[in-house]
mmCIF file of the N, C-alpha and C atoms, coordinates in Angstrom:
data_MODEL
# 
_entry.id   MODEL 
# 
loop_
_atom_site.group_PDB 
_atom_site.id 
_atom_site.type_symbol 
_atom_site.label_atom_id 
_atom_site.label_alt_id 
_atom_site.label_comp_id 
_atom_site.label_asym_id 
_atom_site.label_entity_id 
_atom_site.label_seq_id 
_atom_site.pdbx_PDB_ins_code 
_atom_site.Cartn_x 
_atom_site.Cartn_y 
_atom_site.Cartn_z 
_atom_site.occupancy 
_atom_site.B_iso_or_equiv 
_atom_site.pdbx_formal_charge 
_atom_site.auth_seq_id 
_atom_site.auth_comp_id 
_atom_site.auth_asym_id 
_atom_site.auth_atom_id 
_atom_site.pdbx_PDB_model_num 
ATOM 1   N N  . MET A 1 1  ? 70.844  152.117 92.771  1.00 0.00 ? 1  MET A N  1 
ATOM 2   C CA . MET A 1 1  ? 71.859  151.133 93.125  1.00 0.00 ? 1  MET A CA 1 
ATOM 3   C C  . MET A 1 1  ? 73.110  151.810 93.680  1.00 0.00 ? 1  MET A C  1 
ATOM 4   N N  . ALA A 1 2  ? 73.463  152.960 93.124  1.00 0.00 ? 2  ALA A N  1 
ATOM 5   C CA . ALA A 1 2  ? 74.643  153.675 93.607  1.00 0.00 ? 2  ALA A CA 1 
ATOM 6   C C  . ALA A 1 2  ? 74.465  154.099 95.065  1.00 0.00 ? 2  ALA A C  1 
ATOM 7   N N  . GLU A 1 3  ? 73.237  154.437 95.454  1.00 0.00 ? 3  GLU A N  1 
ATOM 8   C CA . GLU A 1 3  ? 72.978  154.827 96.833  1.00 0.00 ? 3  GLU A CA 1 
ATOM 9   C C  . GLU A 1 3  ? 73.223  153.666 97.793  1.00 0.00 ? 3  GLU A C  1 
ATOM 10  N N  . ALA A 1 4  ? 72.829  152.457 97.405  1.00 0.00 ? 4  ALA A N  1 
ATOM 11  C CA . ALA A 1 4  ? 73.016  151.285 98.257  1.00 0.00 ? 4  ALA A CA 1 
ATOM 12  C C  . ALA A 1 4  ? 74.499  150.984 98.462  1.00 0.00 ? 4  ALA A C  1 
ATOM 13  N N  . GLU A 1 5  ? 75.298  151.138 97.400  1.00 0.00 ? 5  GLU A N  1 
ATOM 14  C CA . GLU A 1 5  ? 76.728  150.890 97.514  1.00 0.00 ? 5  GLU A CA 1 
ATOM 15  C C  . GLU A 1 5  ? 77.388  151.925 98.411  1.00 0.00 ? 5  GLU A C  1 
ATOM 16  N N  . GLU A 1 6  ? 76.923  153.173 98.357  1.00 0.00 ? 6  GLU A N  1 
ATOM 17  C CA . GLU A 1 6  ? 77.500  154.234 99.161  1.00 0.00 ? 6  GLU A CA 1 
ATOM 18  C C  . GLU A 1 6  ? 77.073  154.118 100.629 1.00 0.00 ? 6  GLU A C  1 
ATOM 19  N N  . ALA A 1 7  ? 75.912  153.559 100.889 1.00 0.00 ? 7  ALA A N  1 
ATOM 20  C CA . ALA A 1 7  ? 75.411  153.445 102.255 1.00 0.00 ? 7  ALA A CA 1 
ATOM 21  C C  . ALA A 1 7  ? 76.199  152.417 103.073 1.00 0.00 ? 7  ALA A C  1 
ATOM 22  N N  . SER A 1 8  ? 76.686  151.375 102.448 1.00 0.00 ? 8  SER A N  1 
ATOM 23  C CA . SER A 1 8  ? 77.410  150.330 103.179 1.00 0.00 ? 8  SER A CA 1 
ATOM 24  C C  . SER A 1 8  ? 78.654  150.836 103.892 1.00 0.00 ? 8  SER A C  1 
ATOM 25  N N  . PRO A 1 9  ? 79.519  151.625 103.248 1.00 0.00 ? 9  PRO A N  1 
ATOM 26  C CA . PRO A 1 9  ? 80.695  152.111 103.973 1.00 0.00 ? 9  PRO A CA 1 
ATOM 27  C C  . PRO A 1 9  ? 80.334  152.960 105.190 1.00 0.00 ? 9  PRO A C  1 
ATOM 28  N N  . ARG A 1 10 ? 79.260  153.734 105.109 1.00 0.00 ? 10 ARG A N  1 
ATOM 29  C CA . ARG A 1 10 ? 78.858  154.533 106.260 1.00 0.00 ? 10 ARG A CA 1 
ATOM 30  C C  . ARG A 1 10 ? 78.452  153.638 107.417 1.00 0.00 ? 10 ARG A C  1 
ATOM 31  N N  . ARG A 1 11 ? 77.704  152.576 107.135 1.00 0.00 ? 11 ARG A N  1 
ATOM 32  C CA . ARG A 1 11 ? 77.317  151.656 108.202 1.00 0.00 ? 11 ARG A CA 1 
ATOM 33  C C  . ARG A 1 11 ? 78.539  150.973 108.797 1.00 0.00 ? 11 ARG A C  1 
ATOM 34  N N  . SER A 1 12 ? 79.488  150.607 107.956 1.00 0.00 ? 12 SER A N  1 
ATOM 35  C CA . SER A 1 12 ? 80.716  149.980 108.452 1.00 0.00 ? 12 SER A CA 1 
ATOM 36  C C  . SER A 1 12 ? 81.494  150.955 109.322 1.00 0.00 ? 12 SER A C  1 
ATOM 37  N N  . LEU A 1 13 ? 81.544  152.207 108.928 1.00 0.00 ? 13 LEU A N  1 
ATOM 38  C CA . LEU A 1 13 ? 82.241  153.215 109.700 1.00 0.00 ? 13 LEU A CA 1 
ATOM 39  C C  . LEU A 1 13 ? 81.559  153.431 111.041 1.00 0.00 ? 13 LEU A C  1 
ATOM 40  N N  . GLU A 1 14 ? 80.248  153.489 111.050 1.00 0.00 ? 14 GLU A N  1 
ATOM 41  C CA . GLU A 1 14 ? 79.509  153.638 112.303 1.00 0.00 ? 14 GLU A CA 1 
ATOM 42  C C  . GLU A 1 14 ? 79.775  152.458 113.225 1.00 0.00 ? 14 GLU A C  1 
ATOM 43  N N  . PHE A 1 15 ? 79.807  151.259 112.658 1.00 0.00 ? 15 PHE A N  1 
ATOM 44  C CA . PHE A 1 15 ? 80.095  150.070 113.454 1.00 0.00 ? 15 PHE A CA 1 
ATOM 45  C C  . PHE A 1 15 ? 81.495  150.163 114.065 1.00 0.00 ? 15 PHE A C  1 
ATOM 46  N N  . ALA A 1 16 ? 82.475  150.544 113.261 1.00 0.00 ? 16 ALA A N  1 
ATOM 47  C CA . ALA A 1 16 ? 83.852  150.634 113.740 1.00 0.00 ? 16 ALA A CA 1 
ATOM 48  C C  . ALA A 1 16 ? 83.990  151.704 114.819 1.00 0.00 ? 16 ALA A C  1 
ATOM 49  N N  . GLU A 1 17 ? 83.320  152.822 114.643 1.00 0.00 ? 17 GLU A N  1 
ATOM 50  C CA . GLU A 1 17 ? 83.425  153.905 115.625 1.00 0.00 ? 17 GLU A CA 1 
ATOM 51  C C  . GLU A 1 17 ? 82.741  153.570 116.939 1.00 0.00 ? 17 GLU A C  1 
ATOM 52  N N  . SER A 1 18 ? 81.750  152.693 116.910 1.00 0.00 ? 18 SER A N  1 
ATOM 53  C CA . SER A 1 18 ? 81.033  152.358 118.135 1.00 0.00 ? 18 SER A CA 1 
ATOM 54  C C  . SER A 1 18 ? 81.501  151.035 118.750 1.00 0.00 ? 18 SER A C  1 
ATOM 55  N N  . SER A 1 19 ? 82.504  150.407 118.170 1.00 0.00 ? 19 SER A N  1 
ATOM 56  C CA . SER A 1 19 ? 83.004  149.125 118.666 1.00 0.00 ? 19 SER A CA 1 
ATOM 57  C C  . SER A 1 19 ? 84.058  149.325 119.740 1.00 0.00 ? 19 SER A C  1 
ATOM 58  N N  . VAL A 1 20 ? 84.234  148.294 120.555 1.00 0.00 ? 20 VAL A N  1 
ATOM 59  C CA . VAL A 1 20 ? 85.239  148.318 121.613 1.00 0.00 ? 20 VAL A CA 1 
ATOM 60  C C  . VAL A 1 20 ? 86.149  147.105 121.442 1.00 0.00 ? 20 VAL A C  1 
ATOM 61  N N  . LEU A 1 21 ? 87.429  147.331 121.512 1.00 0.00 ? 21 LEU A N  1 
ATOM 62  C CA . LEU A 1 21 ? 88.409  146.248 121.459 1.00 0.00 ? 21 LEU A CA 1 
ATOM 63  C C  . LEU A 1 21 ? 89.187  146.292 122.760 1.00 0.00 ? 21 LEU A C  1 
ATOM 64  N N  . GLU A 1 22 ? 89.148  145.203 123.493 1.00 0.00 ? 22 GLU A N  1 
ATOM 65  C CA . GLU A 1 22 ? 89.869  145.152 124.762 1.00 0.00 ? 22 GLU A CA 1 
ATOM 66  C C  . GLU A 1 22 ? 90.820  143.968 124.726 1.00 0.00 ? 22 GLU A C  1 
ATOM 67  N N  . ALA A 1 23 ? 92.082  144.236 125.002 1.00 0.00 ? 23 ALA A N  1 
ATOM 68  C CA . ALA A 1 23 ? 93.078  143.177 125.078 1.00 0.00 ? 23 ALA A CA 1 
ATOM 69  C C  . ALA A 1 23 ? 93.078  142.602 126.485 1.00 0.00 ? 23 ALA A C  1 
ATOM 70  N N  . ILE A 1 24 ? 93.194  141.299 126.572 1.00 0.00 ? 24 ILE A N  1 
ATOM 71  C CA . ILE A 1 24 ? 93.199  140.614 127.859 1.00 0.00 ? 24 ILE A CA 1 
ATOM 72  C C  . ILE A 1 24 ? 94.578  140.013 128.077 1.00 0.00 ? 24 ILE A C  1 
ATOM 73  N N  . VAL A 1 25 ? 95.247  140.465 129.141 1.00 0.00 ? 25 VAL A N  1 
ATOM 74  C CA . VAL A 1 25 ? 96.549  139.923 129.514 1.00 0.00 ? 25 VAL A CA 1 
ATOM 75  C C  . VAL A 1 25 ? 96.465  139.566 130.994 1.00 0.00 ? 25 VAL A C  1 
ATOM 76  N N  . PRO A 1 26 ? 96.064  138.335 131.298 1.00 0.00 ? 26 PRO A N  1 
ATOM 77  C CA . PRO A 1 26 ? 95.874  137.934 132.700 1.00 0.00 ? 26 PRO A CA 1 
ATOM 78  C C  . PRO A 1 26 ? 97.157  138.044 133.521 1.00 0.00 ? 26 PRO A C  1 
ATOM 79  N N  . ALA A 1 27 ? 97.004  138.409 134.779 1.00 0.00 ? 27 ALA A N  1 
ATOM 80  C CA . ALA A 1 27 ? 98.146  138.491 135.693 1.00 0.00 ? 27 ALA A CA 1 
ATOM 81  C C  . ALA A 1 27 ? 98.722  137.104 135.946 1.00 0.00 ? 27 ALA A C  1 
ATOM 82  N N  . SER A 1 28 ? 97.858  136.101 135.962 1.00 0.00 ? 28 SER A N  1 
ATOM 83  C CA . SER A 1 28 ? 98.287  134.725 136.188 1.00 0.00 ? 28 SER A CA 1 
ATOM 84  C C  . SER A 1 28 ? 98.366  133.990 134.848 1.00 0.00 ? 28 SER A C  1 
ATOM 85  N N  . SER A 1 29 ? 99.428  133.236 134.655 1.00 0.00 ? 29 SER A N  1 
ATOM 86  C CA . SER A 1 29 ? 99.599  132.495 133.407 1.00 0.00 ? 29 SER A CA 1 
ATOM 87  C C  . SER A 1 29 ? 98.727  131.252 133.325 1.00 0.00 ? 29 SER A C  1 
ATOM 88  N N  . ASP A 1 30 ? 98.248  130.766 134.462 1.00 0.00 ? 30 ASP A N  1 
ATOM 89  C CA . ASP A 1 30 ? 97.491  129.512 134.461 1.00 0.00 ? 30 ASP A CA 1 
ATOM 90  C C  . ASP A 1 30 ? 95.981  129.716 134.624 1.00 0.00 ? 30 ASP A C  1 
ATOM 91  N N  . VAL A 1 31 ? 95.469  130.890 134.313 1.00 0.00 ? 31 VAL A N  1 
ATOM 92  C CA . VAL A 1 31 ? 94.039  131.161 134.437 1.00 0.00 ? 31 VAL A CA 1 
ATOM 93  C C  . VAL A 1 31 ? 93.280  130.516 133.268 1.00 0.00 ? 31 VAL A C  1 
ATOM 94  N N  . ASP A 1 32 ? 92.108  129.981 133.554 1.00 0.00 ? 32 ASP A N  1 
ATOM 95  C CA . ASP A 1 32 ? 91.243  129.397 132.525 1.00 0.00 ? 32 ASP A CA 1 
ATOM 96  C C  . ASP A 1 32 ? 90.249  130.482 132.082 1.00 0.00 ? 32 ASP A C  1 
ATOM 97  N N  . ILE A 1 33 ? 90.617  131.228 131.051 1.00 0.00 ? 33 ILE A N  1 
ATOM 98  C CA . ILE A 1 33 ? 89.815  132.372 130.607 1.00 0.00 ? 33 ILE A CA 1 
ATOM 99  C C  . ILE A 1 33 ? 88.417  131.949 130.197 1.00 0.00 ? 33 ILE A C  1 
ATOM 100 N N  . LYS A 1 34 ? 88.291  130.851 129.488 1.00 0.00 ? 34 LYS A N  1 
ATOM 101 C CA . LYS A 1 34 ? 86.967  130.389 129.064 1.00 0.00 ? 34 LYS A CA 1 
ATOM 102 C C  . LYS A 1 34 ? 86.077  130.122 130.277 1.00 0.00 ? 34 LYS A C  1 
ATOM 103 N N  . ASN A 1 35 ? 86.597  129.460 131.271 1.00 0.00 ? 35 ASN A N  1 
ATOM 104 C CA . ASN A 1 35 ? 85.832  129.172 132.484 1.00 0.00 ? 35 ASN A CA 1 
ATOM 105 C C  . ASN A 1 35 ? 85.449  130.464 133.202 1.00 0.00 ? 35 ASN A C  1 
ATOM 106 N N  . GLU A 1 36 ? 86.362  131.417 133.277 1.00 0.00 ? 36 GLU A N  1 
ATOM 107 C CA . GLU A 1 36 ? 86.094  132.698 133.927 1.00 0.00 ? 36 GLU A CA 1 
ATOM 108 C C  . GLU A 1 36 ? 84.983  133.457 133.196 1.00 0.00 ? 36 GLU A C  1 
ATOM 109 N N  . ILE A 1 37 ? 85.033  133.471 131.884 1.00 0.00 ? 37 ILE A N  1 
ATOM 110 C CA . ILE A 1 37 ? 84.008  134.171 131.101 1.00 0.00 ? 37 ILE A CA 1 
ATOM 111 C C  . ILE A 1 37 ? 82.664  133.478 131.240 1.00 0.00 ? 37 ILE A C  1 
ATOM 112 N N  . ASP A 1 38 ? 82.660  132.154 131.205 1.00 0.00 ? 38 ASP A N  1 
ATOM 113 C CA . ASP A 1 38 ? 81.401  131.405 131.341 1.00 0.00 ? 38 ASP A CA 1 
ATOM 114 C C  . ASP A 1 38 ? 80.729  131.642 132.691 1.00 0.00 ? 38 ASP A C  1 
ATOM 115 N N  . SER A 1 39 ? 81.514  131.893 133.738 1.00 0.00 ? 39 SER A N  1 
ATOM 116 C CA . SER A 1 39 ? 80.939  132.080 135.075 1.00 0.00 ? 39 SER A CA 1 
ATOM 117 C C  . SER A 1 39 ? 80.625  133.544 135.387 1.00 0.00 ? 39 SER A C  1 
ATOM 118 N N  . TRP A 1 40 ? 80.925  134.456 134.479 1.00 0.00 ? 40 TRP A N  1 
ATOM 119 C CA . TRP A 1 40 ? 80.716  135.889 134.699 1.00 0.00 ? 40 TRP A CA 1 
ATOM 120 C C  . TRP A 1 40 ? 79.253  136.259 134.521 1.00 0.00 ? 40 TRP A C  1 
ATOM 121 N N  . ASP A 1 41 ? 78.739  137.152 135.377 1.00 0.00 ? 41 ASP A N  1 
ATOM 122 C CA . ASP A 1 41 ? 77.329  137.575 135.295 1.00 0.00 ? 41 ASP A CA 1 
ATOM 123 C C  . ASP A 1 41 ? 77.104  138.716 134.307 1.00 0.00 ? 41 ASP A C  1 
ATOM 124 N N  . GLY A 1 42 ? 78.159  139.271 133.741 1.00 0.00 ? 42 GLY A N  1 
ATOM 125 C CA . GLY A 1 42 ? 78.030  140.303 132.720 1.00 0.00 ? 42 GLY A CA 1 
ATOM 126 C C  . GLY A 1 42 ? 78.064  141.727 133.239 1.00 0.00 ? 42 GLY A C  1 
ATOM 127 N N  . ALA A 1 43 ? 78.196  141.919 134.536 1.00 0.00 ? 43 ALA A N  1 
ATOM 128 C CA . ALA A 1 43 ? 78.202  143.272 135.099 1.00 0.00 ? 43 ALA A CA 1 
ATOM 129 C C  . ALA A 1 43 ? 79.560  143.942 134.867 1.00 0.00 ? 43 ALA A C  1 
ATOM 130 N N  . PRO A 1 44 ? 79.564  145.166 134.311 1.00 0.00 ? 44 PRO A N  1 
ATOM 131 C CA . PRO A 1 44 ? 80.831  145.884 134.114 1.00 0.00 ? 44 PRO A CA 1 
ATOM 132 C C  . PRO A 1 44 ? 81.311  146.487 135.426 1.00 0.00 ? 44 PRO A C  1 
ATOM 133 N N  . ASP A 1 45 ? 82.552  146.940 135.448 1.00 0.00 ? 45 ASP A N  1 
ATOM 134 C CA . ASP A 1 45 ? 83.067  147.598 136.649 1.00 0.00 ? 45 ASP A CA 1 
ATOM 135 C C  . ASP A 1 45 ? 83.162  149.102 136.427 1.00 0.00 ? 45 ASP A C  1 
ATOM 136 N N  . ASP A 1 46 ? 83.636  149.816 137.427 1.00 0.00 ? 46 ASP A N  1 
ATOM 137 C CA . ASP A 1 46 ? 83.728  151.277 137.357 1.00 0.00 ? 46 ASP A CA 1 
ATOM 138 C C  . ASP A 1 46 ? 84.797  151.757 136.385 1.00 0.00 ? 46 ASP A C  1 
ATOM 139 N N  . ASN A 1 47 ? 85.770  150.914 136.085 1.00 0.00 ? 47 ASN A N  1 
ATOM 140 C CA . ASN A 1 47 ? 86.850  151.299 135.175 1.00 0.00 ? 47 ASN A CA 1 
ATOM 141 C C  . ASN A 1 47 ? 86.481  151.118 133.712 1.00 0.00 ? 47 ASN A C  1 
ATOM 142 N N  . GLY A 1 48 ? 85.313  150.577 133.439 1.00 0.00 ? 48 GLY A N  1 
ATOM 143 C CA . GLY A 1 48 ? 84.878  150.386 132.068 1.00 0.00 ? 48 GLY A CA 1 
ATOM 144 C C  . GLY A 1 48 ? 85.359  149.101 131.433 1.00 0.00 ? 48 GLY A C  1 
ATOM 145 N N  . SER A 1 49 ? 86.055  148.275 132.181 1.00 0.00 ? 49 SER A N  1 
ATOM 146 C CA . SER A 1 49 ? 86.539  147.012 131.637 1.00 0.00 ? 49 SER A CA 1 
ATOM 147 C C  . SER A 1 49 ? 85.372  146.060 131.417 1.00 0.00 ? 49 SER A C  1 
ATOM 148 N N  . ILE A 1 50 ? 85.420  145.334 130.312 1.00 0.00 ? 50 ILE A N  1 
ATOM 149 C CA . ILE A 1 50 ? 84.364  144.358 130.069 1.00 0.00 ? 50 ILE A CA 1 
ATOM 150 C C  . ILE A 1 50 ? 84.645  143.039 130.777 1.00 0.00 ? 50 ILE A C  1 
ATOM 151 N N  . LEU A 1 51 ? 85.833  142.898 131.352 1.00 0.00 ? 51 LEU A N  1 
ATOM 152 C CA . LEU A 1 51 ? 86.188  141.709 132.128 1.00 0.00 ? 51 LEU A CA 1 
ATOM 153 C C  . LEU A 1 51 ? 86.753  142.140 133.480 1.00 0.00 ? 51 LEU A C  1 
ATOM 154 N N  . PRO A 1 52 ? 85.923  142.744 134.327 1.00 0.00 ? 52 PRO A N  1 
ATOM 155 C CA . PRO A 1 52 ? 86.423  143.295 135.589 1.00 0.00 ? 52 PRO A CA 1 
ATOM 156 C C  . PRO A 1 52 ? 86.859  142.251 136.615 1.00 0.00 ? 52 PRO A C  1 
ATOM 157 N N  . PHE A 1 53 ? 86.416  141.031 136.466 1.00 0.00 ? 53 PHE A N  1 
ATOM 158 C CA . PHE A 1 53 ? 86.716  139.973 137.431 1.00 0.00 ? 53 PHE A CA 1 
ATOM 159 C C  . PHE A 1 53 ? 88.086  139.359 137.216 1.00 0.00 ? 53 PHE A C  1 
ATOM 160 N N  . LEU A 1 54 ? 88.730  139.641 136.114 1.00 0.00 ? 54 LEU A N  1 
ATOM 161 C CA . LEU A 1 54 ? 89.987  139.006 135.747 1.00 0.00 ? 54 LEU A CA 1 
ATOM 162 C C  . LEU A 1 54 ? 91.151  139.953 136.027 1.00 0.00 ? 54 LEU A C  1 
ATOM 163 N N  . ALA A 1 55 ? 91.981  139.606 137.012 1.00 0.00 ? 55 ALA A N  1 
ATOM 164 C CA . ALA A 1 55 ? 93.148  140.437 137.322 1.00 0.00 ? 55 ALA A CA 1 
ATOM 165 C C  . ALA A 1 55 ? 94.086  140.432 136.119 1.00 0.00 ? 55 ALA A C  1 
ATOM 166 N N  . GLN A 1 56 ? 94.442  141.639 135.670 1.00 0.00 ? 56 GLN A N  1 
ATOM 167 C CA . GLN A 1 56 ? 95.270  141.750 134.479 1.00 0.00 ? 56 GLN A CA 1 
ATOM 168 C C  . GLN A 1 56 ? 96.603  142.406 134.801 1.00 0.00 ? 56 GLN A C  1 
ATOM 169 N N  . ARG A 1 57 ? 97.582  142.115 133.953 1.00 0.00 ? 57 ARG A N  1 
ATOM 170 C CA . ARG A 1 57 ? 98.906  142.727 134.103 1.00 0.00 ? 57 ARG A CA 1 
ATOM 171 C C  . ARG A 1 57 ? 98.816  144.193 133.698 1.00 0.00 ? 57 ARG A C  1 
ATOM 172 N N  . HIS A 1 58 ? 99.605  145.015 134.352 1.00 0.00 ? 58 HIS A N  1 
ATOM 173 C CA . HIS A 1 58 ? 99.630  146.435 134.011 1.00 0.00 ? 58 HIS A CA 1 
ATOM 174 C C  . HIS A 1 58 ? 100.618 146.709 132.886 1.00 0.00 ? 58 HIS A C  1 
ATOM 175 N N  . VAL A 1 59 ? 101.609 145.847 132.756 1.00 0.00 ? 59 VAL A N  1 
ATOM 176 C CA . VAL A 1 59 ? 102.653 146.045 131.741 1.00 0.00 ? 59 VAL A CA 1 
ATOM 177 C C  . VAL A 1 59 ? 102.893 144.709 131.049 1.00 0.00 ? 59 VAL A C  1 
ATOM 178 N N  . LEU A 1 60 ? 103.054 144.766 129.752 1.00 0.00 ? 60 LEU A N  1 
ATOM 179 C CA . LEU A 1 60 ? 103.387 143.574 128.979 1.00 0.00 ? 60 LEU A CA 1 
ATOM 180 C C  . LEU A 1 60 ? 104.557 143.944 128.075 1.00 0.00 ? 60 LEU A C  1 
ATOM 181 N N  . LEU A 1 61 ? 105.686 143.301 128.271 1.00 0.00 ? 61 LEU A N  1 
ATOM 182 C CA . LEU A 1 61 ? 106.865 143.572 127.466 1.00 0.00 ? 61 LEU A CA 1 
ATOM 183 C C  . LEU A 1 61 ? 107.025 142.457 126.444 1.00 0.00 ? 61 LEU A C  1 
ATOM 184 N N  . LEU A 1 62 ? 107.161 142.850 125.215 1.00 0.00 ? 62 LEU A N  1 
ATOM 185 C CA . LEU A 1 62 ? 107.369 141.899 124.137 1.00 0.00 ? 62 LEU A CA 1 
ATOM 186 C C  . LEU A 1 62 ? 108.783 142.044 123.622 1.00 0.00 ? 62 LEU A C  1 
ATOM 187 N N  . GLY A 1 63 ? 109.433 140.931 123.428 1.00 0.00 ? 63 GLY A N  1 
ATOM 188 C CA . GLY A 1 63 ? 110.812 140.979 122.953 1.00 0.00 ? 63 GLY A CA 1 
ATOM 189 C C  . GLY A 1 63 ? 111.025 140.031 121.781 1.00 0.00 ? 63 GLY A C  1 
ATOM 190 N N  . THR A 1 64 ? 112.179 140.078 121.236 1.00 0.00 ? 64 THR A N  1 
ATOM 191 C CA . THR A 1 64 ? 112.522 139.160 120.161 1.00 0.00 ? 64 THR A CA 1 
ATOM 192 C C  . THR A 1 64 ? 113.497 138.128 120.698 1.00 0.00 ? 64 THR A C  1 
ATOM 193 N N  . SER A 1 65 ? 113.464 136.979 120.115 1.00 0.00 ? 65 SER A N  1 
ATOM 194 C CA . SER A 1 65 ? 114.382 135.933 120.575 1.00 0.00 ? 65 SER A CA 1 
ATOM 195 C C  . SER A 1 65 ? 115.286 135.477 119.475 1.00 0.00 ? 65 SER A C  1 
# 
């Protein structure tokens, strides 16, 4: 039983190390992201982006109000 408990963290670590998180910040504020994703054929681009068809902002400034 101790082996099974110890094996789970390793699998979780492997999952985390092999996962990709990509933030999406569209260049246009009025883009329908759901519609864009639904119409995508799934092909990646040369830059490695998982959403190559969506023009994104290069800079995002966050401020306090």
